[in-house]
N, C-alpha and C positions, 0 to 999 in steps of 0.2 A: 439442850437444844437452843436455849436463849443465847448461850455463849457462842455456839457455832454460827448462828445467824448474825450475831453481833460482828464476828470476825469477817464473815463473807461481805457484809455491807460496809464495814470499815475499809476493807480492801477496795471495794468498788469506788469509794469516794477518795481514795488515794489515786486511783487510776483515771478517774474522769477528768480532773484538771490537766493531767498529762495529755489526754486525748485532745482537749480544747486548745492547749498550748501548741500542739503540733499541727492540727488541722487548720487553725485560723492564722497561723504564721506562714505555713507553706501553701495555704490555699485561701478560700473565701467561704462565706456562709452558703453560697450556692453549691460549691464543691462539697461542703459538709453535707448538704441535703442529698446530693446524689450518692455520696459514699454510704449514707444510711441505707439506701436501696440495695446496695451490694451485699449487705448483711443477710438479706432473705435468700440470696443465691447461695451463700456460704452454708446457711442452715439447711437448705434443700439437699445439700451433699452430706452434711453431718448427721441429720436426724435419723435417716435409716440405719446408719452405723450405730448411733446411740441406742436406738430401739433394739437392734439385734443383740448388742452386748448386755443390755439391761436384763435379758432373759437368762443370761449365763451366770450371774453373780448375785449373792445376797445384797440387800439394800445398802448396808454400811460399807462393804468392800467395794461396791460399785461407786459409791460416793467418793471414796478415797482415791480410786483410780482416776476418776474424772478430775478431781482436784489436782492431783500430781501432774497430769498432762497439761493442765492450765498453768501451773507453776513453771514447768519447763518452757512453755511457750512465752511466758512473760520474760523470763531470763534471756531467751533468744532474741526477743524484740529489743531489750535493753542493750544487749551486746551489738546487735546490728546497727542500732541508732548511734551508739557511741563510736562506731567505726565510720560514721558519716553516710551510711546508706539512707535513702529516703523511705521512711517507714510510716509517714503520717496517715496515708490512706489505708494501707494494709492493717495498721494498728487500730485505726478507727473502726474498720469493718470487723476485725476480730473481736474487739472489746464489746461492740454492740451485741454480737452473737453470744459471747461469753457471759455478759451480764445477765441476760435472760435465761440462758441454759443452766448456769450454775445455781441460780435461785429456783428454777423449776425443779432441778435435781434435788435440792434440799427439801422443797415442799412435797415432792413425791415420796421421799424418804420419811418425812414426818407423817404424811397421810397414811402410809402403810404401817408405821410404828404404832399409831394411836387408833383406837376405835372412834366411830363417829361421835359418840357422846363425849368421850374424853377430849377429842379434837376440838369440839365446839366450846369446851371449857378452857382448854389450854392454849389454843392457837392465838388468843388475844395476848397472852403473856409471851409466848414464843415470838410473835410478830413485834412485840416491843423491842426485842433484841435487834431487829432490822432497823427500827426507828432510831434507837440509841446508837447503834453502830454507824448508821449513816450520818447522824449528827456529829458524833465524835470524830468520825473520819473526815468530814468536811471541815471541822474546826482545825484538826491537825494539818490537813493538806493546805489550808489557807496560810498557815505559818511556814510549812515546808517549801512552798513555791518560792519563798524568799531565798532559801538556802540551797534548794535542789533543782536540778533541771528535770525534764520529763523522764529521763532514763533512770535517775535516782528514785523517782516516785514508783516506777515500775518494779525496781528491785525491792523496795520496801513493801509493795503490794504482794510480791511473790512470797516474801517471808510470812506475812500475816495470813495469807491464804493457806500456806502449808500448815500453820498452827490450828486452822479451823477444824481439822478432822479429829483432833484429840478429844474435845468435849462431846462430839457426836458419838464416839465409842462409849463414853461413860453413860450417855443417855440410853443407848441401846441396851445396856446391861441393867439399868435401874428402873425401867418402866414396869409397874406391877402387872400381873397377868390379867386382871380384870379391866385394865385400861389399854391393853394391847389390841391392835387391829385384828379383825376376824379372819383376814386373808380371803375375803369374798372373791370368788372367781379366780383363784391363783393360776389355773390352767389357761394358757394363752388361747384366745378364741381366733386370733389371726396370727399366722406364723411367717408371713412373707416379710421381705425387707421393708416394704411400705405399709406394715401393719398399722402404724399410728395414723396414717392418712385414711386407711380403710375404716378404722374404728370411728374416726370423726365423721366421715361421710355416711356411716351406717346408723348413727343415732341422732335424733332431733336435738336432744339436750346438748350434746357435744358440738353439733353444728352451730347452735345458737351461741354457745360460749365462744366458739372460734370467731364468729361474725362480730360479736361484741368486742372481743379483744382487738380485732383488726380495726374496727371503726374508732374505738376509744383511743387506740394508739395513733391512728391517723390524725385525730384531733390534737392529741398531745404533741406530736412531732411537728405539726403545722405551727403550733404555738412556739415550739423550740426554734424553728426557723425564724419566726417573727422576732423572737428575743435576740437571736444572734445578729439578725439584720439591723435591728435597732442599736445593738452594741457597736457594730461597725460604724454606723452613722455617728454615734456619740464620740467614738475614738477619732474619726476623721475630723469632726468639728472641733474637738478639744485640741488636737494636734495643730490644726490650722490657726486657732486663736491663742495658742500657747498655754492653755489651762491644763493640758496633760503633757508631762515631760517624760513619761515612761515609754519604753519600747512596747510594741503591740503585744508580744507574748506575755510580758509581765502584767500589763493592763488587763488582758483577757483572763489570765490565771487568777489574778486578785478578784476580778469581778465575779467569776464563776465560783471561786472559793467562798466569797461572801454570800452569793446567791444560794449555793447548796447548804451553807451553814444555816441560813435563815429558814429555808425549806425544811431541813431536817430537824431543827429545833422545834418548829411548829408541829412537825410530824410526831415527835416524841411526846409533846404535850397532848396532842389529840389522841395518840395511842394510849397513853397512860391514864388520862382523865376522862376521855369521852367514849372510846370504842366499846369497852365492855358494858358501859351504862346504856349506850344506844342499842346494842344487841339485846341486852336484858329487858329494857323498858319498851323499846319500839319493835323488837323482834328482828330476825335475820333479814326479812324482806325490806324493812325500812332502812336498815343499815346498808344494805347492798345498793339500794336505789338512791340514797342521799347524794353520793358523789356525782353520778350522772346528772342529777337535777341541778346541782350547784354549777357544774361545768356548762350545761346548756344555758342557764340563766346568765352566767358570766359572759359568755361569748355573744349571746343575744343582746345584752346590754351594751357591750363594746361595739357591736355592729350598728346599733342605733346612735351611740355617742362615742366615737372612736378617739378617746383621749389617750395618747401614747404614754403619758406619765403614769397612768393607772395600770398599764399592761404588766409591768414587772411584778406588781403586787398581786394581780390576779393570777399570774403564773405561779407565784409562791403559794397561794391558796390552793390552786388546782393540783400542783405537784405534791404538796404536803398531805392533802386528802387522799390522793391516789396512792401514795407510799404507805399510808397508815390504815385508815378505815377501809378503803376500797380493796387494798391488798389483802387484808385479813378476811374480809367477806368473800373475796374471790377464791381464796384457798379453801374455804369451807365448802365451796361448790363440789369439790372432788371427794369429799369424805364418804358419800354413799357408793362410790364407784369401785370397780375391780382393780387389782394390782396393775394389769396391763393398761387399763385406762388411765390410772394414776401416773404411770411412767411414760408410755408411748403416746397416748392421746394428749397428755399434758404437754409433751415435748413439741407436738404439732401446734397445739392451741396457744401456748404461752410464747416460747421463743420464736417459732416460725410465724405464728399469727401476728405477733408484734412487729416482726421485721417485714412481713408482707404489707402491713399497714404503712411501714416506712417506705416501701417501694411505691405504693400508691401515692403517698405524700410527695415523693420526688417527682412523680409524673405530674401531679397538680402544680407543684412549684415551677417546673419547666414550662408547662402550658400557660400558667399565669404570667410568668415573666417574659417568655419569648413569643407566645402566640397571641395573648390578650393584652400585653403591655401593662400589667398590673404593677402597682407599687406595693410595698410591704403591707400597708393597712388594708389593701383591697382583699386580702385573704381572710380577713376577720369574718365577713358574712358567710363565706363558704364553711369556715370552721363552725359557725353557729348551726348551720344546716346539718353538718355531720354530727354535732353533739346531740341534736334532736333525734337522729337515727339511733345513736348509741343508747339514748334513754328508752326508746321504744324496744330495742333488743333486750335491755335489762328487765323490763316488765315481762317480756315473754319468757325469759330465763327463770324468773321467780315463779311464774305459773307452772312451768315444766318441772322445776325442782319439787314443788309441792305435790305434783302428780306422782313423781318417782318415789318420794318418801311415803306417800299414802299406799302405793303398790307394795313397797317393801314391808310396811307395817302389816298389811293384810297377809303377806306370805309368811311372816314370822311374828305372829301376835304374842306368843309367849315370851320371846326374846325382848320385844319392845316393852312388855309389861314389867320385866325385871330390870330394864335399862335405866 
């Protein structure tokens, strides 16, 4: 499982610089922001199809099917771009949907494969594969952008994604029986094509998780817009005074390659040295709440003292915590749930919820730029308010999770005593 997640994230960080190279050379940071919103519309179409097919296949076979469809799509994008077709916006939209859907698919597979007790022990190690894969992928892509164009990176990503299914099969066969998932609630409680949405709307716990994902992603993507806007200003100023002699595509590719490398190196260190200790010593609730607290304090500080030079370093800290500690804790939220909730409700909460946050972010960027006349730094106080809302939702999730675990313990007292 470590190796599979390593290859999935390695692939993602080969594909991300290609995305930035295309969208910021054929468009602008503002177009980038609006393209993000289109991802939610794409997922609104794909999630019902994803949920319907998830009921037909076992977890490993379904994971392999999804991966192969994504590999074929990547090769099609590379071929179309090489022929001179304008693919920057379609590729940007597809990659955003792919990035969250393929990871949600993996974690649904892992949540079903392991019991709650085994998952709480092993997810820290499994998630380390994501941190290491993202770090190595960003390091490799930083060098590859010198020798490859965006379409070469897509082909490389298709190859590594195809390889990711191999270790997943080994993991399926090697998990001991006492560590396997119980298959709680295997029979689907909702069978319509929109079952995932119905599940989320019918349970307070799932609704809180969806709201948290939407708001936290709204905060993060607002920060991504600020970073790309600042990068455009830096390139324009450097080109004007002669301090930058690179073309825009190479400059952007190198900047984001270095940025992702630093984010993911810090993510690896946090995942390896801190996550298991924080969960063991502070408990799940502390580990889950820590990232929203840091994000809120960071944006609140920048709102009071908006020093642009600090923003890049704050984004590094925010993203590295999100990809390591917060990601691990958020996957643990699904362990007590049924198979249908792990697949179909997760597909709504994670991919669609994140992209819905992107859609709201695009609306905020449009209103700020064109209706309110804001500059880039004027969005920082708004991000601080949204970060405060995310922190409140995280507290409510922790309380609801404790209630669910207590109810399950009362229903199965003998199983809990043996666990």
